[in-house]
Chimera marker file (.cmm) of the C-alpha trace (Angstrom):
<marker_set name="trace">
<marker id="1" x="-13.720" y="-84.237" z="-36.637" r="1" g="1" b="0" radius="0.5"/>
<marker id="2" x="-14.719" y="-83.682" z="-40.257" r="1" g="1" b="0" radius="0.5"/>
<marker id="3" x="-15.113" y="-87.415" z="-40.812" r="1" g="1" b="0" radius="0.5"/>
<marker id="4" x="-17.567" y="-87.587" z="-37.934" r="1" g="1" b="0" radius="0.5"/>
<marker id="5" x="-19.349" y="-84.554" z="-39.383" r="1" g="1" b="0" radius="0.5"/>
<marker id="6" x="-19.687" y="-86.159" z="-42.792" r="1" g="1" b="0" radius="0.5"/>
<marker id="7" x="-21.002" y="-89.382" z="-41.267" r="1" g="1" b="0" radius="0.5"/>
<marker id="8" x="-23.464" y="-87.418" z="-39.130" r="1" g="1" b="0" radius="0.5"/>
<marker id="9" x="-24.665" y="-85.530" z="-42.207" r="1" g="1" b="0" radius="0.5"/>
<marker id="10" x="-25.203" y="-88.779" z="-44.102" r="1" g="1" b="0" radius="0.5"/>
<marker id="11" x="-27.136" y="-90.298" z="-41.197" r="1" g="1" b="0" radius="0.5"/>
<marker id="12" x="-29.212" y="-87.160" z="-40.654" r="1" g="1" b="0" radius="0.5"/>
<marker id="13" x="-29.971" y="-86.864" z="-44.371" r="1" g="1" b="0" radius="0.5"/>
<marker id="14" x="-32.626" y="-89.562" z="-44.051" r="1" g="1" b="0" radius="0.5"/>
<marker id="15" x="-34.266" y="-87.844" z="-41.064" r="1" g="1" b="0" radius="0.5"/>
<marker id="16" x="-33.822" y="-84.154" z="-41.971" r="1" g="1" b="0" radius="0.5"/>
<marker id="17" x="-33.314" y="-84.019" z="-45.733" r="1" g="1" b="0" radius="0.5"/>
<marker id="18" x="-33.342" y="-80.234" z="-46.062" r="1" g="1" b="0" radius="0.5"/>
<marker id="19" x="-31.185" y="-79.157" z="-43.148" r="1" g="1" b="0" radius="0.5"/>
<marker id="20" x="-28.798" y="-82.003" z="-42.319" r="1" g="1" b="0" radius="0.5"/>
<marker id="21" x="-25.702" y="-80.310" z="-43.733" r="1" g="1" b="0" radius="0.5"/>
<marker id="22" x="-26.624" y="-76.982" z="-42.140" r="1" g="1" b="0" radius="0.5"/>
<marker id="23" x="-27.180" y="-78.618" z="-38.755" r="1" g="1" b="0" radius="0.5"/>
<marker id="24" x="-23.923" y="-80.573" z="-38.856" r="1" g="1" b="0" radius="0.5"/>
<marker id="25" x="-21.753" y="-77.702" z="-40.111" r="1" g="1" b="0" radius="0.5"/>
<marker id="26" x="-23.304" y="-75.308" z="-37.591" r="1" g="1" b="0" radius="0.5"/>
<marker id="27" x="-22.673" y="-77.798" z="-34.806" r="1" g="1" b="0" radius="0.5"/>
<marker id="28" x="-19.032" y="-78.294" z="-35.816" r="1" g="1" b="0" radius="0.5"/>
<marker id="29" x="-18.420" y="-74.541" z="-36.007" r="1" g="1" b="0" radius="0.5"/>
<marker id="30" x="-20.219" y="-73.956" z="-32.708" r="1" g="1" b="0" radius="0.5"/>
<marker id="31" x="-18.339" y="-76.688" z="-30.865" r="1" g="1" b="0" radius="0.5"/>
<marker id="32" x="-15.009" y="-75.452" z="-32.248" r="1" g="1" b="0" radius="0.5"/>
<marker id="33" x="-15.792" y="-71.887" z="-31.169" r="1" g="1" b="0" radius="0.5"/>
<marker id="34" x="-16.797" y="-72.987" z="-27.669" r="1" g="1" b="0" radius="0.5"/>
<marker id="35" x="-13.621" y="-75.081" z="-27.299" r="1" g="1" b="0" radius="0.5"/>
<marker id="36" x="-11.424" y="-72.153" z="-28.371" r="1" g="1" b="0" radius="0.5"/>
<marker id="37" x="-13.204" y="-69.744" z="-26.015" r="1" g="1" b="0" radius="0.5"/>
<marker id="38" x="-13.081" y="-72.204" z="-23.117" r="1" g="1" b="0" radius="0.5"/>
<marker id="39" x="-9.381" y="-72.904" z="-23.603" r="1" g="1" b="0" radius="0.5"/>
<marker id="40" x="-8.572" y="-69.178" z="-23.783" r="1" g="1" b="0" radius="0.5"/>
<marker id="41" x="-10.554" y="-68.511" z="-20.612" r="1" g="1" b="0" radius="0.5"/>
<marker id="42" x="-8.786" y="-71.398" z="-18.887" r="1" g="1" b="0" radius="0.5"/>
<marker id="43" x="-5.346" y="-70.144" z="-19.925" r="1" g="1" b="0" radius="0.5"/>
<marker id="44" x="-6.258" y="-66.613" z="-18.834" r="1" g="1" b="0" radius="0.5"/>
<marker id="45" x="-7.389" y="-67.829" z="-15.425" r="1" g="1" b="0" radius="0.5"/>
<marker id="46" x="-4.132" y="-69.765" z="-15.036" r="1" g="1" b="0" radius="0.5"/>
<marker id="47" x="-2.229" y="-66.554" z="-15.751" r="1" g="1" b="0" radius="0.5"/>
<marker id="48" x="-0.606" y="-67.682" z="-18.995" r="1" g="1" b="0" radius="0.5"/>
<marker id="49" x="-0.194" y="-64.803" z="-21.427" r="1" g="1" b="0" radius="0.5"/>
<marker id="50" x="-0.086" y="-65.461" z="-25.197" r="1" g="1" b="0" radius="0.5"/>
<marker id="51" x="3.370" y="-63.918" z="-25.540" r="1" g="1" b="0" radius="0.5"/>
<marker id="52" x="4.718" y="-66.414" z="-22.974" r="1" g="1" b="0" radius="0.5"/>
<marker id="53" x="3.759" y="-69.406" z="-25.122" r="1" g="1" b="0" radius="0.5"/>
<marker id="54" x="6.839" y="-70.512" z="-27.073" r="1" g="1" b="0" radius="0.5"/>
<marker id="55" x="5.070" y="-72.172" z="-29.991" r="1" g="1" b="0" radius="0.5"/>
<marker id="56" x="3.335" y="-68.891" z="-30.899" r="1" g="1" b="0" radius="0.5"/>
<marker id="57" x="6.417" y="-67.610" z="-32.676" r="1" g="1" b="0" radius="0.5"/>
<marker id="58" x="4.747" y="-64.708" z="-34.413" r="1" g="1" b="0" radius="0.5"/>
<marker id="59" x="4.145" y="-63.084" z="-31.011" r="1" g="1" b="0" radius="0.5"/>
<marker id="60" x="7.848" y="-63.182" z="-30.127" r="1" g="1" b="0" radius="0.5"/>
<marker id="61" x="9.059" y="-61.209" z="-33.122" r="1" g="1" b="0" radius="0.5"/>
<marker id="62" x="9.817" y="-57.893" z="-31.443" r="1" g="1" b="0" radius="0.5"/>
<marker id="63" x="12.254" y="-56.701" z="-34.081" r="1" g="1" b="0" radius="0.5"/>
<marker id="64" x="11.252" y="-53.655" z="-36.022" r="1" g="1" b="0" radius="0.5"/>
<marker id="65" x="11.957" y="-54.618" z="-39.563" r="1" g="1" b="0" radius="0.5"/>
<marker id="66" x="12.415" y="-51.688" z="-41.890" r="1" g="1" b="0" radius="0.5"/>
<marker id="67" x="12.675" y="-52.534" z="-45.506" r="1" g="1" b="0" radius="0.5"/>
<marker id="68" x="13.776" y="-49.913" z="-47.956" r="1" g="1" b="0" radius="0.5"/>
<marker id="69" x="11.905" y="-49.340" z="-51.159" r="1" g="1" b="0" radius="0.5"/>
<marker id="70" x="13.028" y="-51.564" z="-53.997" r="1" g="1" b="0" radius="0.5"/>
<marker id="71" x="11.524" y="-50.644" z="-57.300" r="1" g="1" b="0" radius="0.5"/>
<marker id="72" x="11.004" y="-53.121" z="-60.092" r="1" g="1" b="0" radius="0.5"/>
<marker id="73" x="12.985" y="-51.041" z="-62.573" r="1" g="1" b="0" radius="0.5"/>
<marker id="74" x="16.022" y="-50.697" z="-60.294" r="1" g="1" b="0" radius="0.5"/>
<marker id="75" x="18.035" y="-53.590" z="-61.798" r="1" g="1" b="0" radius="0.5"/>
<marker id="76" x="17.725" y="-51.895" z="-65.188" r="1" g="1" b="0" radius="0.5"/>
<marker id="77" x="18.237" y="-48.263" z="-64.179" r="1" g="1" b="0" radius="0.5"/>
<marker id="78" x="20.206" y="-48.160" z="-60.919" r="1" g="1" b="0" radius="0.5"/>
<marker id="79" x="23.558" y="-48.595" z="-62.622" r="1" g="1" b="0" radius="0.5"/>
<marker id="80" x="22.977" y="-45.782" z="-65.115" r="1" g="1" b="0" radius="0.5"/>
<marker id="81" x="25.055" y="-42.738" z="-64.288" r="1" g="1" b="0" radius="0.5"/>
<marker id="82" x="24.586" y="-40.787" z="-67.544" r="1" g="1" b="0" radius="0.5"/>
<marker id="83" x="21.824" y="-40.464" z="-70.041" r="1" g="1" b="0" radius="0.5"/>
<link id1="1" id2="2" r="1" g="1" b="0" radius="0.2"/>
<link id1="2" id2="3" r="1" g="1" b="0" radius="0.2"/>
<link id1="3" id2="4" r="1" g="1" b="0" radius="0.2"/>
<link id1="4" id2="5" r="1" g="1" b="0" radius="0.2"/>
<link id1="5" id2="6" r="1" g="1" b="0" radius="0.2"/>
<link id1="6" id2="7" r="1" g="1" b="0" radius="0.2"/>
<link id1="7" id2="8" r="1" g="1" b="0" radius="0.2"/>
<link id1="8" id2="9" r="1" g="1" b="0" radius="0.2"/>
<link id1="9" id2="10" r="1" g="1" b="0" radius="0.2"/>
<link id1="10" id2="11" r="1" g="1" b="0" radius="0.2"/>
<link id1="11" id2="12" r="1" g="1" b="0" radius="0.2"/>
<link id1="12" id2="13" r="1" g="1" b="0" radius="0.2"/>
<link id1="13" id2="14" r="1" g="1" b="0" radius="0.2"/>
<link id1="14" id2="15" r="1" g="1" b="0" radius="0.2"/>
<link id1="15" id2="16" r="1" g="1" b="0" radius="0.2"/>
<link id1="16" id2="17" r="1" g="1" b="0" radius="0.2"/>
<link id1="17" id2="18" r="1" g="1" b="0" radius="0.2"/>
<link id1="18" id2="19" r="1" g="1" b="0" radius="0.2"/>
<link id1="19" id2="20" r="1" g="1" b="0" radius="0.2"/>
<link id1="20" id2="21" r="1" g="1" b="0" radius="0.2"/>
<link id1="21" id2="22" r="1" g="1" b="0" radius="0.2"/>
<link id1="22" id2="23" r="1" g="1" b="0" radius="0.2"/>
<link id1="23" id2="24" r="1" g="1" b="0" radius="0.2"/>
<link id1="24" id2="25" r="1" g="1" b="0" radius="0.2"/>
<link id1="25" id2="26" r="1" g="1" b="0" radius="0.2"/>
<link id1="26" id2="27" r="1" g="1" b="0" radius="0.2"/>
<link id1="27" id2="28" r="1" g="1" b="0" radius="0.2"/>
<link id1="28" id2="29" r="1" g="1" b="0" radius="0.2"/>
<link id1="29" id2="30" r="1" g="1" b="0" radius="0.2"/>
<link id1="30" id2="31" r="1" g="1" b="0" radius="0.2"/>
<link id1="31" id2="32" r="1" g="1" b="0" radius="0.2"/>
<link id1="32" id2="33" r="1" g="1" b="0" radius="0.2"/>
<link id1="33" id2="34" r="1" g="1" b="0" radius="0.2"/>
<link id1="34" id2="35" r="1" g="1" b="0" radius="0.2"/>
<link id1="35" id2="36" r="1" g="1" b="0" radius="0.2"/>
<link id1="36" id2="37" r="1" g="1" b="0" radius="0.2"/>
<link id1="37" id2="38" r="1" g="1" b="0" radius="0.2"/>
<link id1="38" id2="39" r="1" g="1" b="0" radius="0.2"/>
<link id1="39" id2="40" r="1" g="1" b="0" radius="0.2"/>
<link id1="40" id2="41" r="1" g="1" b="0" radius="0.2"/>
<link id1="41" id2="42" r="1" g="1" b="0" radius="0.2"/>
<link id1="42" id2="43" r="1" g="1" b="0" radius="0.2"/>
<link id1="43" id2="44" r="1" g="1" b="0" radius="0.2"/>
<link id1="44" id2="45" r="1" g="1" b="0" radius="0.2"/>
<link id1="45" id2="46" r="1" g="1" b="0" radius="0.2"/>
<link id1="46" id2="47" r="1" g="1" b="0" radius="0.2"/>
<link id1="47" id2="48" r="1" g="1" b="0" radius="0.2"/>
<link id1="48" id2="49" r="1" g="1" b="0" radius="0.2"/>
<link id1="49" id2="50" r="1" g="1" b="0" radius="0.2"/>
<link id1="50" id2="51" r="1" g="1" b="0" radius="0.2"/>
<link id1="51" id2="52" r="1" g="1" b="0" radius="0.2"/>
<link id1="52" id2="53" r="1" g="1" b="0" radius="0.2"/>
<link id1="53" id2="54" r="1" g="1" b="0" radius="0.2"/>
<link id1="54" id2="55" r="1" g="1" b="0" radius="0.2"/>
<link id1="55" id2="56" r="1" g="1" b="0" radius="0.2"/>
<link id1="56" id2="57" r="1" g="1" b="0" radius="0.2"/>
<link id1="57" id2="58" r="1" g="1" b="0" radius="0.2"/>
<link id1="58" id2="59" r="1" g="1" b="0" radius="0.2"/>
<link id1="59" id2="60" r="1" g="1" b="0" radius="0.2"/>
<link id1="60" id2="61" r="1" g="1" b="0" radius="0.2"/>
<link id1="61" id2="62" r="1" g="1" b="0" radius="0.2"/>
<link id1="62" id2="63" r="1" g="1" b="0" radius="0.2"/>
<link id1="63" id2="64" r="1" g="1" b="0" radius="0.2"/>
<link id1="64" id2="65" r="1" g="1" b="0" radius="0.2"/>
<link id1="65" id2="66" r="1" g="1" b="0" radius="0.2"/>
<link id1="66" id2="67" r="1" g="1" b="0" radius="0.2"/>
<link id1="67" id2="68" r="1" g="1" b="0" radius="0.2"/>
<link id1="68" id2="69" r="1" g="1" b="0" radius="0.2"/>
<link id1="69" id2="70" r="1" g="1" b="0" radius="0.2"/>
<link id1="70" id2="71" r="1" g="1" b="0" radius="0.2"/>
<link id1="71" id2="72" r="1" g="1" b="0" radius="0.2"/>
<link id1="72" id2="73" r="1" g="1" b="0" radius="0.2"/>
<link id1="73" id2="74" r="1" g="1" b="0" radius="0.2"/>
<link id1="74" id2="75" r="1" g="1" b="0" radius="0.2"/>
<link id1="75" id2="76" r="1" g="1" b="0" radius="0.2"/>
<link id1="76" id2="77" r="1" g="1" b="0" radius="0.2"/>
<link id1="77" id2="78" r="1" g="1" b="0" radius="0.2"/>
<link id1="78" id2="79" r="1" g="1" b="0" radius="0.2"/>
<link id1="79" id2="80" r="1" g="1" b="0" radius="0.2"/>
<link id1="80" id2="81" r="1" g="1" b="0" radius="0.2"/>
<link id1="81" id2="82" r="1" g="1" b="0" radius="0.2"/>
<link id1="82" id2="83" r="1" g="1" b="0" radius="0.2"/>
</marker_set>
């Protein structure tokens, strides 16, 4: 998609010298946004929820991970029992 965008910018540079890059980059971003919105609407209408999709692994992590505080000086001072 970027290769086509670069070629379109080069071709449009002779016709629209000032705004060829802006036109091409805006078109690529707009088309990408419309495709993402259309695919999400389509999946919503089909009844597919994002947490049901297996390749979206970050949605399936239901574990509550509690991590205790580990201080940077602990390897030097944690073993000290007397001063």
